[in-house]
C-alpha positions as a Markdown table, in Angstrom:
| # | Residue | x | y | z |
|---|---|---|---|---|
| 1 | Unk | 4.1 | -27.7 | -4.8 |
| 2 | Unk | 1.2 | -25.8 | -6.5 |
| 3 | Unk | 2.1 | -22.7 | -4.5 |
| 4 | Unk | 5.6 | -22.7 | -5.9 |
| 5 | Unk | 4.3 | -22.9 | -9.5 |
| 6 | Unk | 2.0 | -20.0 | -8.8 |
| 7 | Unk | 4.9 | -18.0 | -7.4 |
| 8 | Unk | 7.1 | -18.8 | -10.4 |
| 9 | Unk | 4.3 | -17.8 | -12.8 |
| 10 | Unk | 3.7 | -14.5 | -11.0 |
| 11 | Unk | 7.5 | -13.8 | -11.0 |
| 12 | Unk | 7.7 | -14.5 | -14.8 |
| 13 | Unk | 4.7 | -12.3 | -15.4 |
| 14 | Unk | 6.2 | -9.4 | -13.4 |
| 15 | Unk | 9.4 | -9.7 | -15.3 |
| 16 | Unk | 7.6 | -9.8 | -18.6 |
| 17 | Unk | 5.6 | -6.6 | -17.6 |
| 18 | Unk | 8.8 | -4.9 | -16.6 |
| 19 | Unk | 10.5 | -5.9 | -19.9 |
| 20 | Unk | 7.4 | -4.6 | -21.8 |
| 21 | Unk | 7.7 | -1.3 | -20.1 |
| 22 | Unk | 11.4 | -1.0 | -21.0 |
| 23 | Unk | 10.7 | -2.0 | -24.6 |
| 24 | Unk | 7.8 | 0.3 | -25.1 |
| 25 | Unk | 8.4 | 3.1 | -27.7 |
| 26 | Unk | 8.8 | 6.6 | -26.4 |
| 27 | Unk | 5.7 | 7.7 | -28.3 |
| 28 | Unk | 3.5 | 5.4 | -26.2 |
| 29 | Unk | 5.2 | 6.4 | -22.9 |
| 30 | Unk | 4.8 | 10.1 | -23.6 |
| 31 | Unk | 1.0 | 9.8 | -24.2 |
| 32 | Unk | -0.8 | 11.9 | -21.5 |
| 33 | Unk | -3.2 | 9.0 | -20.6 |
| 34 | Unk | -0.2 | 6.6 | -20.0 |
| 35 | Unk | 1.5 | 9.3 | -17.9 |
| 36 | Unk | -1.6 | 9.9 | -15.8 |
| 37 | Unk | -2.1 | 6.1 | -15.3 |
| 38 | Unk | 1.5 | 5.6 | -14.2 |
| 39 | Unk | 1.0 | 8.4 | -11.6 |
| 40 | Unk | -2.2 | 7.1 | -10.1 |
| 41 | Unk | -1.7 | 3.3 | -10.1 |
| 42 | Unk | 0.9 | 3.2 | -7.3 |
| 43 | Unk | -1.3 | 5.4 | -5.1 |
| 44 | Unk | -4.3 | 3.1 | -5.7 |
| 45 | Unk | -2.3 | -0.1 | -5.1 |
| 46 | Unk | -0.9 | 1.4 | -1.8 |
| 47 | Unk | -4.3 | 2.4 | -0.7 |
| 48 | Unk | -5.7 | -1.1 | -1.4 |
| 49 | Unk | -2.8 | -2.6 | 0.5 |
| 50 | Unk | -3.4 | -0.4 | 3.5 |
| 51 | Unk | -7.1 | -1.2 | 3.4 |
| 52 | Unk | -6.5 | -4.9 | 3.3 |
| 53 | Unk | -3.9 | -4.8 | 6.1 |
| 54 | Unk | -6.1 | -2.5 | 8.2 |
| 55 | Unk | -9.5 | -4.2 | 8.0 |
| 56 | Unk | -8.9 | -7.9 | 7.5 |
| 57 | Unk | -7.5 | -10.6 | 9.7 |
| 58 | Unk | -7.2 | -14.3 | 8.6 |
| 59 | Unk | -9.1 | -13.6 | 5.4 |
| 60 | Unk | -12.1 | -12.0 | 7.0 |
| 61 | Unk | -13.3 | -8.5 | 7.6 |
| 62 | Unk | -12.2 | -7.3 | 11.0 |
| 63 | Unk | -12.3 | -3.9 | 12.7 |
| 64 | Unk | -9.5 | -3.2 | 15.2 |
| 65 | Unk | -9.9 | 0.0 | 17.1 |
| 66 | Unk | -6.1 | 0.4 | 17.8 |
| 67 | Unk | -5.1 | 0.0 | 14.2 |
| 68 | Unk | -7.8 | 2.3 | 13.0 |
| 69 | Unk | -6.7 | 5.0 | 15.5 |
| 70 | Unk | -3.1 | 4.5 | 14.4 |
| 71 | Unk | -4.1 | 5.1 | 10.8 |
| 72 | Unk | -6.0 | 8.2 | 11.8 |
| 73 | Unk | -3.0 | 9.5 | 13.6 |
| 74 | Unk | -0.9 | 8.9 | 10.5 |
| 75 | Unk | -3.4 | 10.7 | 8.3 |
| 76 | Unk | -3.4 | 13.7 | 10.6 |
| 77 | Unk | 0.4 | 13.8 | 10.7 |
| 78 | Unk | 0.4 | 13.6 | 6.9 |
| 79 | Unk | -2.1 | 16.4 | 6.6 |
| 80 | Unk | 0.2 | 18.5 | 8.9 |
| 81 | Unk | 3.1 | 17.7 | 6.5 |
| 82 | Unk | 5.1 | 15.9 | 9.2 |
| 83 | Unk | 8.3 | 14.1 | 8.2 |
| 84 | Unk | 7.8 | 10.4 | 7.3 |
| 85 | Unk | 9.5 | 9.1 | 10.5 |
| 86 | Unk | 7.2 | 11.4 | 12.6 |
| 87 | Unk | 4.2 | 9.9 | 10.7 |
| 88 | Unk | 5.3 | 6.4 | 11.5 |
| 89 | Unk | 6.1 | 7.2 | 15.1 |
| 90 | Unk | 2.8 | 8.9 | 15.7 |
| 91 | Unk | 0.9 | 5.9 | 14.2 |
| 92 | Unk | 2.9 | 3.5 | 16.4 |
| 93 | Unk | 2.5 | 5.5 | 19.6 |
| 94 | Unk | -1.3 | 6.0 | 19.1 |
| 95 | Unk | -1.8 | 2.3 | 18.3 |
| 96 | Unk | 0.2 | 1.3 | 21.4 |
| 97 | Unk | -1.7 | 3.7 | 23.6 |
| 98 | Unk | -5.1 | 2.5 | 22.4 |
| 99 | Unk | -4.0 | -1.1 | 22.9 |
| 100 | Unk | -2.8 | -0.2 | 26.4 |
| 101 | Unk | -6.1 | 1.6 | 27.3 |
| 102 | Unk | -8.4 | -1.0 | 25.8 |
| 103 | Unk | -6.5 | -4.0 | 27.1 |
């Protein structure tokens, strides 16, 4: 039951944060620091999510060669400016091949 209370509180907090963003005056939103912050925070959150998903398993640090190789393939595809589906496909294929090779 405690988990559901935590979920409800987080949902209410997210809603309040969204509402605060909508109610913020234009003067605050046009400030360069706020603009820069809003550009960088999603990138930082996505990078953190990728790091957690890549290098942890069951709450502990874990290095998986196949996942790391797939991430490397995705990074190379992004640097080559490949379309998003090509990035996903290259990561999946490389991960599958490394899993096949390493057993």
